[in-house]
Each structure stands twice: as structure tokens, then as C-alpha cells.
Backbone as JSON Lines, residues from 0, in Angstrom:
{"i":0,"aa":"M","n":[-4.69,8.12,41.48],"ca":[-4.48,6.7,41.32],"c":[-2.99,6.41,41.39]}
{"i":1,"aa":"A","n":[-2.6,5.45,42.18],"ca":[-1.21,5.03,42.29],"c":[-0.81,4.28,41.03]}
{"i":2,"aa":"P","n":[0.46,4.38,40.6],"ca":[0.89,3.73,39.37],"c":[0.69,2.21,39.38]}
{"i":3,"aa":"T","n":[0.7,1.6,40.56],"ca":[0.56,0.14,40.62],"c":[-0.88,-0.31,40.76]}
{"i":4,"aa":"E","n":[-1.8,0.62,40.89],"ca":[-3.21,0.29,41.08],"c":[-3.82,-0.21,39.78]}
{"i":5,"aa":"L","n":[-4.57,-1.28,39.85],"ca":[-5.21,-1.84,38.67],"c":[-6.72,-1.77,38.83]}
{"i":6,"aa":"Y","n":[-7.39,-1.64,37.72],"ca":[-8.84,-1.63,37.73],"c":[-9.36,-2.92,37.13]}
{"i":7,"aa":"A","n":[-10.4,-3.45,37.7],"ca":[-11.06,-4.62,37.12],"c":[-12.01,-4.14,36.03]}
{"i":8,"aa":"L","n":[-12.0,-4.83,34.93],"ca":[-12.88,-4.49,33.83],"c":[-14.09,-5.41,33.86]}
{"i":9,"aa":"N","n":[-15.24,-4.85,33.76],"ca":[-16.46,-5.64,33.64],"c":[-16.76,-5.79,32.16]}
{"i":10,"aa":"I","n":[-16.45,-6.95,31.63],"ca":[-16.7,-7.22,30.23],"c":[-17.95,-8.07,30.13]}
{"i":11,"aa":"L","n":[-18.93,-7.52,29.48],"ca":[-20.2,-8.23,29.35],"c":[-20.24,-8.93,28.0]}
{"i":12,"aa":"P","n":[-20.78,-10.13,27.96],"ca":[-20.89,-10.8,26.66],"c":[-21.86,-10.03,25.76]}
{"i":13,"aa":"V","n":[-21.47,-9.88,24.53],"ca":[-22.28,-9.15,23.56],"c":[-22.57,-10.08,22.4]}
{"i":14,"aa":"R","n":[-23.81,-10.16,22.03],"ca":[-24.18,-10.97,20.87],"c":[-24.22,-10.04,19.67]}
{"i":15,"aa":"L","n":[-23.34,-10.3,18.73],"ca":[-23.29,-9.47,17.53],"c":[-24.17,-10.07,16.46]}
{"i":16,"aa":"E","n":[-25.01,-9.26,15.91],"ca":[-25.86,-9.69,14.8],"c":[-25.09,-9.45,13.51]}
{"i":17,"aa":"P","n":[-25.06,-10.42,12.63],"ca":[-24.32,-10.22,11.38],"c":[-24.94,-9.1,10.56]}
{"i":18,"aa":"T","n":[-24.1,-8.26,9.99],"ca":[-24.59,-7.18,9.15],"c":[-24.38,-7.5,7.68]}
{"i":19,"aa":"I","n":[-23.69,-8.6,7.42],"ca":[-23.42,-8.99,6.04],"c":[-23.97,-10.4,5.83]}
{"i":20,"aa":"N","n":[-24.72,-10.57,4.77],"ca":[-25.13,-11.89,4.35],"c":[-24.02,-12.39,3.43]}
{"i":21,"aa":"F","n":[-23.28,-13.39,3.88],"ca":[-22.11,-13.82,3.13],"c":[-22.45,-14.41,1.77]}
{"i":22,"aa":"S","n":[-23.7,-14.75,1.56],"ca":[-24.08,-15.22,0.23],"c":[-24.08,-14.06,-0.77]}
{"i":23,"aa":"D","n":[-24.13,-12.82,-0.27],"ca":[-24.1,-11.65,-1.13],"c":[-22.68,-11.09,-1.31]}
{"i":24,"aa":"M","n":[-21.7,-11.72,-0.67],"ca":[-20.32,-11.25,-0.72],"c":[-19.74,-11.41,-2.12]}
{"i":25,"aa":"K","n":[-19.1,-10.35,-2.61],"ca":[-18.43,-10.38,-3.91],"c":[-16.93,-10.34,-3.69]}
{"i":26,"aa":"S","n":[-16.21,-10.92,-4.62],"ca":[-14.75,-10.87,-4.61],"c":[-14.29,-10.57,-6.03]}
{"i":27,"aa":"F","n":[-13.37,-9.62,-6.16],"ca":[-12.89,-9.18,-7.47],"c":[-11.37,-9.05,-7.38]}
{"i":28,"aa":"T","n":[-10.66,-9.64,-8.33],"ca":[-9.19,-9.58,-8.34],"c":[-8.7,-9.09,-9.69]}
{"i":29,"aa":"E","n":[-7.74,-8.21,-9.66],"ca":[-7.12,-7.7,-10.89],"c":[-5.63,-7.5,-10.61]}
{"i":30,"aa":"H","n":[-4.83,-7.66,-11.64],"ca":[-3.39,-7.42,-11.53],"c":[-3.03,-6.25,-12.44]}
{"i":31,"aa":"L","n":[-2.34,-5.28,-11.89],"ca":[-1.83,-4.15,-12.66],"c":[-0.34,-4.37,-12.87]}
{"i":32,"aa":"W","n":[0.15,-4.02,-14.04],"ca":[1.58,-4.19,-14.36],"c":[2.21,-2.83,-14.62]}
{"i":33,"aa":"F","n":[3.41,-2.65,-14.08],"ca":[4.15,-1.4,-14.25],"c":[5.57,-1.71,-14.69]}
{"i":34,"aa":"E","n":[6.09,-0.85,-15.55],"ca":[7.51,-0.91,-15.9],"c":[8.01,0.54,-15.94]}
{"i":35,"aa":"V","n":[8.58,0.95,-14.81],"ca":[9.07,2.32,-14.67],"c":[10.44,2.38,-15.35]}
{"i":36,"aa":"P","n":[10.65,3.33,-16.28],"ca":[11.9,3.36,-17.04],"c":[13.13,3.77,-16.22]}
{"i":37,"aa":"D","n":[12.92,4.42,-15.1],"ca":[14.03,4.85,-14.25],"c":[14.16,3.92,-13.05]}
{"i":38,"aa":"R","n":[15.22,4.08,-12.29],"ca":[15.42,3.26,-11.1],"c":[14.3,3.5,-10.09]}
{"i":39,"aa":"R","n":[13.92,4.77,-9.92],"ca":[12.89,5.1,-8.93],"c":[11.81,5.98,-9.55]}
{"i":40,"aa":"G","n":[10.61,5.87,-8.97],"ca":[9.52,6.73,-9.42],"c":[8.26,6.46,-8.63]}
{"i":41,"aa":"F","n":[7.35,7.43,-8.67],"ca":[6.06,7.33,-8.0],"c":[4.97,7.55,-9.04]}
{"i":42,"aa":"I","n":[3.97,6.67,-9.03],"ca":[2.86,6.76,-9.97],"c":[1.56,6.8,-9.19]}
{"i":43,"aa":"N","n":[0.74,7.79,-9.46],"ca":[-0.58,7.87,-8.84],"c":[-1.49,6.86,-9.54]}
{"i":44,"aa":"I","n":[-1.89,5.82,-8.82],"ca":[-2.73,4.78,-9.41],"c":[-4.19,4.88,-8.95]}
{"i":45,"aa":"T","n":[-4.53,5.98,-8.28],"ca":[-5.89,6.15,-7.76],"c":[-6.95,6.0,-8.85]}
{"i":46,"aa":"P","n":[-6.82,6.66,-10.01],"ca":[-7.87,6.51,-11.03],"c":[-8.06,5.06,-11.47]}
{"i":47,"aa":"K","n":[-6.97,4.31,-11.59],"ca":[-7.08,2.89,-11.97],"c":[-7.82,2.1,-10.9]}
{"i":48,"aa":"I","n":[-7.5,2.35,-9.64],"ca":[-8.15,1.63,-8.55],"c":[-9.62,2.01,-8.47]}
{"i":49,"aa":"E","n":[-9.94,3.29,-8.64],"ca":[-11.34,3.73,-8.64],"c":[-12.13,3.02,-9.75]}
{"i":50,"aa":"G","n":[-11.52,2.87,-10.91],"ca":[-12.18,2.17,-12.02],"c":[-12.43,0.7,-11.7]}
{"i":51,"aa":"L","n":[-11.48,0.08,-11.01],"ca":[-11.65,-1.33,-10.62],"c":[-12.75,-1.48,-9.57]}
{"i":52,"aa":"V","n":[-12.82,-0.55,-8.64],"ca":[-13.89,-0.59,-7.64],"c":[-15.24,-0.49,-8.35]}
{"i":53,"aa":"E","n":[-15.34,0.4,-9.31],"ca":[-16.6,0.53,-10.05],"c":[-16.93,-0.76,-10.79]}
{"i":54,"aa":"R","n":[-15.93,-1.34,-11.48],"ca":[-16.14,-2.6,-12.22],"c":[-16.55,-3.74,-11.3]}
{"i":55,"aa":"S","n":[-16.04,-3.73,-10.06],"ca":[-16.31,-4.83,-9.13],"c":[-17.77,-4.89,-8.7]}
{"i":56,"aa":"G","n":[-18.44,-3.76,-8.73],"ca":[-19.82,-3.7,-8.27],"c":[-19.98,-3.71,-6.76]}
{"i":57,"aa":"V","n":[-18.87,-3.67,-6.03],"ca":[-18.92,-3.66,-4.56],"c":[-19.33,-2.27,-4.09]}
{"i":58,"aa":"M","n":[-20.35,-2.23,-3.25],"ca":[-20.84,-0.96,-2.71],"c":[-20.3,-0.69,-1.3]}
{"i":59,"aa":"E","n":[-20.14,-1.75,-0.52],"ca":[-19.62,-1.64,0.85],"c":[-18.59,-2.75,1.03]}
{"i":60,"aa":"G","n":[-17.35,-2.4,1.35],"ca":[-16.34,-3.43,1.5],"c":[-14.96,-2.85,1.69]}
{"i":61,"aa":"L","n":[-13.98,-3.62,1.22],"ca":[-12.58,-3.24,1.37],"c":[-11.84,-3.46,0.06]}
{"i":62,"aa":"C","n":[-10.85,-2.63,-0.18],"ca":[-9.99,-2.74,-1.35],"c":[-8.54,-2.85,-0.88]}
{"i":63,"aa":"L","n":[-7.91,-3.98,-1.19],"ca":[-6.49,-4.19,-0.9],"c":[-5.7,-3.91,-2.16]}
{"i":64,"aa":"V","n":[-4.66,-3.11,-2.05],"ca":[-3.76,-2.83,-3.17],"c":[-2.36,-3.18,-2.68]}
{"i":65,"aa":"N","n":[-1.73,-4.17,-3.31],"ca":[-0.53,-4.79,-2.77],"c":[0.57,-4.89,-3.83]}
{"i":66,"aa":"A","n":[1.72,-4.31,-3.56],"ca":[2.87,-4.46,-4.45],"c":[3.4,-5.88,-4.33]}
{"i":67,"aa":"M","n":[3.46,-6.58,-5.45],"ca":[3.86,-7.99,-5.46],"c":[5.34,-8.15,-5.84]}
{"i":68,"aa":"H","n":[6.15,-7.23,-5.4],"ca":[7.59,-7.33,-5.62],"c":[8.31,-6.68,-4.44]}
{"i":69,"aa":"I","n":[9.43,-7.24,-4.08],"ca":[10.12,-6.82,-2.85],"c":[10.92,-5.53,-2.97]}
{"i":70,"aa":"T","n":[10.88,-4.92,-4.14],"ca":[11.52,-3.6,-4.28],"c":[10.54,-2.54,-4.79]}
{"i":71,"aa":"A","n":[9.26,-2.79,-4.58],"ca":[8.23,-1.83,-4.95],"c":[7.27,-1.66,-3.77]}
{"i":72,"aa":"S","n":[6.51,-0.59,-3.8],"ca":[5.67,-0.24,-2.66],"c":[4.33,0.29,-3.14]}
{"i":73,"aa":"V","n":[3.33,0.2,-2.27],"ca":[2.07,0.91,-2.46],"c":[1.82,1.68,-1.18]}
{"i":74,"aa":"F","n":[1.47,2.96,-1.32],"ca":[1.26,3.79,-0.13],"c":[0.22,4.86,-0.45]}
{"i":75,"aa":"I","n":[-0.26,5.49,0.6],"ca":[-1.25,6.57,0.47],"c":[-0.64,7.87,0.97]}
{"i":76,"aa":"N","n":[-0.79,8.91,0.16],"ca":[-0.4,10.25,0.59],"c":[-0.94,11.26,-0.41]}
{"i":77,"aa":"D","n":[-0.48,12.48,-0.3],"ca":[-0.9,13.59,-1.14],"c":[-0.19,13.52,-2.49]}
{"i":78,"aa":"D","n":[-0.87,13.88,-3.56],"ca":[-0.27,13.93,-4.89],"c":[0.29,15.33,-5.12]}
{"i":79,"aa":"E","n":[1.43,15.58,-4.54],"ca":[2.06,16.9,-4.61],"c":[3.53,16.71,-4.97]}
{"i":80,"aa":"R","n":[3.98,17.33,-6.06],"ca":[5.33,17.1,-6.59],"c":[6.43,17.41,-5.58]}
{"i":81,"aa":"G","n":[6.23,18.45,-4.78],"ca":[7.24,18.78,-3.77],"c":[7.4,17.67,-2.75]}
{"i":82,"aa":"L","n":[6.28,17.07,-2.35],"ca":[6.32,15.96,-1.41],"c":[7.04,14.76,-2.02]}
{"i":83,"aa":"H","n":[6.77,14.47,-3.29],"ca":[7.45,13.36,-3.96],"c":[8.96,13.61,-4.01]}
{"i":84,"aa":"H","n":[9.34,14.83,-4.28],"ca":[10.77,15.19,-4.27],"c":[11.36,14.99,-2.87]}
{"i":85,"aa":"D","n":[10.61,15.42,-1.85],"ca":[11.07,15.25,-0.47],"c":[11.22,13.77,-0.11]}
{"i":86,"aa":"Y","n":[10.28,12.94,-0.57],"ca":[10.4,11.49,-0.36],"c":[11.71,10.97,-0.95]}
{"i":87,"aa":"E","n":[11.97,11.37,-2.18],"ca":[13.18,10.91,-2.86],"c":[14.43,11.27,-2.06]}
{"i":88,"aa":"L","n":[14.53,12.52,-1.61],"ca":[15.69,12.95,-0.83],"c":[15.77,12.23,0.51]}
{"i":89,"aa":"W","n":[14.65,12.12,1.2],"ca":[14.59,11.48,2.52],"c":[14.97,10.01,2.44]}
{"i":90,"aa":"L","n":[14.38,9.31,1.45],"ca":[14.69,7.89,1.31],"c":[16.15,7.66,0.94]}
{"i":91,"aa":"E","n":[16.7,8.55,0.13],"ca":[18.1,8.4,-0.27],"c":[19.03,8.66,0.92]}
{"i":92,"aa":"K","n":[18.63,9.54,1.84],"ca":[19.42,9.74,3.06],"c":[19.35,8.52,3.97]}
{"i":93,"aa":"L","n":[18.15,7.93,4.08],"ca":[17.97,6.76,4.94],"c":[18.64,5.52,4.39]}
{"i":94,"aa":"A","n":[18.56,5.32,3.07],"ca":[19.11,4.12,2.43],"c":[19.71,4.53,1.09]}
{"i":95,"aa":"P","n":[20.92,5.11,1.12],"ca":[21.53,5.58,-0.13],"c":[21.86,4.42,-1.07]}
{"i":96,"aa":"H","n":[21.69,4.67,-2.36],"ca":[22.02,3.64,-3.34],"c":[23.53,3.35,-3.34]}
{"i":97,"aa":"A","n":[24.32,4.4,-3.29],"ca":[25.78,4.24,-3.33],"c":[26.38,4.62,-1.98]}
{"i":98,"aa":"P","n":[27.46,4.0,-1.63],"ca":[28.18,2.96,-2.38],"c":[27.48,1.61,-2.25]}
{"i":99,"aa":"T","n":[27.33,0.92,-3.35],"ca":[26.63,-0.36,-3.34],"c":[27.4,-1.41,-2.53]}
{"i":100,"aa":"T","n":[28.67,-1.2,-2.34],"ca":[29.48,-2.15,-1.55],"c":[29.17,-2.07,-0.06]}
{"i":101,"aa":"A","n":[28.4,-1.08,0.35],"ca":[28.07,-0.93,1.77],"c":[27.01,-1.95,2.22]}
{"i":102,"aa":"Y","n":[26.38,-2.64,1.28],"ca":[25.31,-3.57,1.62],"c":[25.73,-5.02,1.37]}
{"i":103,"aa":"R","n":[25.52,-5.86,2.35],"ca":[25.81,-7.29,2.21],"c":[24.99,-7.93,1.1]}
{"i":104,"aa":"H","n":[23.74,-7.52,0.99],"ca":[22.86,-8.09,-0.04],"c":[23.49,-7.95,-1.43]}
{"i":105,"aa":"N","n":[24.17,-6.86,-1.67],"ca":[24.75,-6.62,-2.99],"c":[25.93,-7.53,-3.3]}
{"i":106,"aa":"R","n":[26.41,-8.26,-2.32],"ca":[27.49,-9.23,-2.57],"c":[26.99,-10.43,-3.37]}
{"i":107,"aa":"T","n":[25.68,-10.55,-3.53],"ca":[25.09,-11.65,-4.3],"c":[25.12,-11.36,-5.79]}
{"i":108,"aa":"G","n":[25.63,-10.19,-6.18],"ca":[25.64,-9.79,-7.57],"c":[24.58,-8.74,-7.89]}
{"i":109,"aa":"E","n":[23.72,-8.46,-6.93],"ca":[22.69,-7.43,-7.1],"c":[23.27,-6.06,-6.75]}
{"i":110,"aa":"D","n":[22.55,-5.01,-7.11],"ca":[22.95,-3.66,-6.69],"c":[21.74,-2.91,-6.13]}
{"i":111,"aa":"N","n":[20.77,-3.66,-5.58],"ca":[19.5,-3.05,-5.21],"c":[19.14,-3.17,-3.73]}
{"i":112,"aa":"A","n":[20.11,-3.36,-2.87],"ca":[19.8,-3.49,-1.44],"c":[19.05,-2.27,-0.92]}
{"i":113,"aa":"D","n":[19.43,-1.1,-1.4],"ca":[18.73,0.12,-0.96],"c":[17.25,0.07,-1.32]}
{"i":114,"aa":"A","n":[16.91,-0.54,-2.45],"ca":[15.52,-0.62,-2.89],"c":[14.69,-1.48,-1.93]}
{"i":115,"aa":"H","n":[15.28,-2.54,-1.41],"ca":[14.59,-3.38,-0.43],"c":[14.29,-2.58,0.84]}
{"i":116,"aa":"L","n":[15.25,-1.78,1.28],"ca":[15.06,-0.98,2.49],"c":[14.03,0.12,2.27]}
{"i":117,"aa":"K","n":[14.07,0.76,1.11],"ca":[13.11,1.82,0.8],"c":[11.7,1.26,0.76]}
{"i":118,"aa":"R","n":[11.54,0.08,0.2],"ca":[10.22,-0.56,0.17],"c":[9.73,-0.83,1.59]}
{"i":119,"aa":"Q","n":[10.63,-1.29,2.46],"ca":[10.25,-1.59,3.83],"c":[9.72,-0.33,4.54]}
{"i":120,"aa":"I","n":[10.37,0.78,4.26],"ca":[9.97,2.05,4.87],"c":[8.61,2.52,4.34]}
{"i":121,"aa":"M","n":[8.4,2.42,3.04],"ca":[7.2,2.96,2.41],"c":[6.0,2.01,2.49]}
{"i":122,"aa":"G","n":[6.25,0.73,2.7],"ca":[5.16,-0.2,2.91],"c":[4.82,-1.06,1.71]}
{"i":123,"aa":"R","n":[4.2,-2.17,2.0],"ca":[3.88,-3.19,1.01],"c":[2.5,-2.99,0.39]}
{"i":124,"aa":"E","n":[1.51,-2.58,1.21],"ca":[0.15,-2.5,0.71],"c":[-0.66,-1.46,1.46]}
{"i":125,"aa":"V","n":[-1.83,-1.19,0.9],"ca":[-2.81,-0.34,1.58],"c":[-4.16,-1.05,1.5]}
{"i":126,"aa":"V","n":[-5.0,-0.76,2.47],"ca":[-6.38,-1.23,2.47],"c":[-7.25,0.02,2.64]}
{"i":127,"aa":"V","n":[-8.2,0.18,1.72],"ca":[-9.08,1.35,1.75],"c":[-10.52,0.86,1.82]}
{"i":128,"aa":"A","n":[-11.3,1.47,2.7],"ca":[-12.71,1.15,2.79],"c":[-13.44,1.6,1.53]}
{"i":129,"aa":"I","n":[-14.45,0.82,1.16],"ca":[-15.35,1.2,0.08],"c":[-16.69,1.51,0.72]}
{"i":130,"aa":"S","n":[-17.18,2.72,0.5],"ca":[-18.47,3.15,1.03],"c":[-19.29,3.73,-0.11]}
{"i":131,"aa":"K","n":[-20.5,3.23,-0.26],"ca":[-21.41,3.69,-1.32],"c":[-20.76,3.58,-2.7]}
{"i":132,"aa":"G","n":[-19.96,2.51,-2.9],"ca":[-19.35,2.23,-4.19],"c":[-18.12,3.04,-4.52]}
{"i":133,"aa":"K","n":[-17.59,3.81,-3.56],"ca":[-16.42,4.68,-3.8],"c":[-15.35,4.41,-2.74]}
{"i":134,"aa":"L","n":[-14.09,4.64,-3.12],"ca":[-13.01,4.58,-2.14],"c":[-13.25,5.67,-1.1]}
{"i":135,"aa":"D","n":[-13.14,5.3,0.16],"ca":[-13.48,6.23,1.25],"c":[-12.2,6.84,1.81]}
{"i":136,"aa":"F","n":[-11.72,7.9,1.14],"ca":[-10.47,8.56,1.49],"c":[-10.69,9.71,2.46]}
{"i":137,"aa":"G","n":[-9.61,10.06,3.16],"ca":[-9.57,11.33,3.87],"c":[-9.14,12.41,2.9]}
{"i":138,"aa":"P","n":[-9.11,13.67,3.37],"ca":[-8.72,14.78,2.48],"c":[-7.35,14.55,1.85]}
{"i":139,"aa":"W","n":[-7.25,14.77,0.57],"ca":[-6.02,14.75,-0.22],"c":[-5.42,13.37,-0.42]}
{"i":140,"aa":"E","n":[-6.02,12.33,0.14],"ca":[-5.42,11.0,0.03],"c":[-5.54,10.44,-1.38]}
{"i":141,"aa":"Q","n":[-4.44,9.85,-1.83],"ca":[-4.33,9.2,-3.13],"c":[-3.48,7.94,-2.94]}
{"i":142,"aa":"I","n":[-3.65,6.97,-3.84],"ca":[-2.87,5.73,-3.78],"c":[-1.74,5.81,-4.8]}
{"i":143,"aa":"F","n":[-0.55,5.44,-4.36],"ca":[0.64,5.49,-5.21],"c":[1.34,4.15,-5.3]}
{"i":144,"aa":"Y","n":[1.88,3.89,-6.48],"ca":[2.85,2.81,-6.68],"c":[4.21,3.45,-6.57]}
{"i":145,"aa":"G","n":[5.06,2.93,-5.7],"ca":[6.42,3.42,-5.54],"c":[7.41,2.4,-6.07]}
{"i":146,"aa":"E","n":[8.26,2.82,-6.97],"ca":[9.27,1.95,-7.57],"c":[10.65,2.35,-7.08]}
{"i":147,"aa":"F","n":[11.41,1.37,-6.62],"ca":[12.75,1.66,-6.07],"c":[13.86,0.91,-6.79]}
{"i":148,"aa":"D","n":[13.52,0.08,-7.75],"ca":[14.51,-0.65,-8.57],"c":[13.85,-0.96,-9.91]}
{"i":149,"aa":"G","n":[13.59,0.07,-10.68],"ca":[12.79,-0.03,-11.89],"c":[13.49,-0.67,-13.06]}
{"i":150,"aa":"R","n":[12.96,-0.4,-14.23],"ca":[13.46,-0.88,-15.51],"c":[13.12,-2.34,-15.77]}
{"i":151,"aa":"R","n":[12.07,-2.84,-15.09],"ca":[11.54,-4.17,-15.37],"c":[10.09,-4.23,-14.91]}
{"i":152,"aa":"R","n":[9.35,-5.17,-15.48],"ca":[7.91,-5.3,-15.18],"c":[7.7,-5.81,-13.76]}
{"i":153,"aa":"K","n":[6.75,-5.16,-13.09],"ca":[6.36,-5.58,-11.75],"c":[4.85,-5.5,-11.63]}
{"i":154,"aa":"R","n":[4.33,-6.29,-10.72],"ca":[2.88,-6.48,-10.6],"c":[2.35,-5.92,-9.3]}
{"i":155,"aa":"V","n":[1.12,-5.4,-9.37],"ca":[0.37,-4.96,-8.19],"c":[-0.94,-5.74,-8.19]}
{"i":156,"aa":"L","n":[-1.25,-6.34,-7.06],"ca":[-2.5,-7.08,-6.86],"c":[-3.55,-6.14,-6.3]}
{"i":157,"aa":"V","n":[-4.74,-6.17,-6.89],"ca":[-5.87,-5.42,-6.35],"c":[-6.95,-6.45,-6.02]}
{"i":158,"aa":"K","n":[-7.35,-6.51,-4.76],"ca":[-8.37,-7.46,-4.3],"c":[-9.48,-6.65,-3.65]}
{"i":159,"aa":"I","n":[-10.68,-6.78,-4.17],"ca":[-11.83,-6.03,-3.68],"c":[-12.86,-7.03,-3.16]}
{"i":160,"aa":"I","n":[-13.27,-6.86,-1.9],"ca":[-14.27,-7.75,-1.34],"c":[-15.36,-6.92,-0.67]}
{"i":161,"aa":"G","n":[-16.56,-7.43,-0.69],"ca":[-17.67,-6.75,-0.05],"c":[-18.97,-7.1,-0.7]}
{"i":162,"aa":"E","n":[-19.94,-6.26,-0.46],"ca":[-21.26,-6.52,-1.03],"c":[-21.76,-5.31,-1.8]}
């Protein structure tokens, strides 16, 4: 096939039958609060999220876990101390805390510009499928709250929808 050659796609209309009766749809919302005593830290929140999924009564659906602060993160990975240490070193190389004068944001009187960048790298939220009433993870997957500018209360939103 020549690089400039294009293929026509035959797209046939498909009638999708609904698999969910929306009158059976459930919605469950909870807010988790964290106050990490250090500037940075990682907390495995999987057991808390699993408990909320159970409380929600949702058997098939989705679970959104969202850090509601611009210097905190929610992400999925392995619960292994060496990996957490590697994250700390890697993030500090990418967005070092010091010198704080290196960041324009810190000219506003803040000293947390690096925390904003670290959050951007690690992500704002995760969405996990719920199957048969359980979080549907791959091997070793766990949900973490990542704190990059601690020592104050911050909130995580958990929204569970499904049937």
C-alpha cells in the first residue's frame, strides 16, 4: 500500500439496545478528608474506596475518585515502598521544591509551585470499573492519595454510579 493511499470505510448503522434501565441507576457521593503532617506523602485509600463501593450497593458501574485540591493527586499503582520512594525522587528531579525563587507562582507569596507541577504529573482523578460489586482492578493495582503540599485539610470526592 502506498503511503498516500486511503481506504473507504463501510460504516453500517447499528441499533444499540440499552443494557441499563436508567430507573435502576444509583448514585452515591462521599467526601474523604486528609491532613498529611508532612509536605509530601502517599496514602493507600483502596480499603476506604472498597468500603464505599460496598455501602453504595452498586453492582455494575463506575467509581470516580477525584482530588479536590490543586496540589493533591489521586492515582493508581502498586503499593510498594520502593516505588513510592522512587516517585519521590523522580518528582523532585522533575519539579524540585527549592529554590522556591525559581517559580513565578511563588512570587505571589506561596512556596508551593512545585506541588502544582507534581499534581499535574501524577493526575487529578481515577475512574475504576465496578463489576459484581467490587472494584475491577488489574494485578497489584491500588488507589492512592498523593499529597504534594501537606499540613492542611484537603478533600477527595468519591462518586459511584451504576446499578
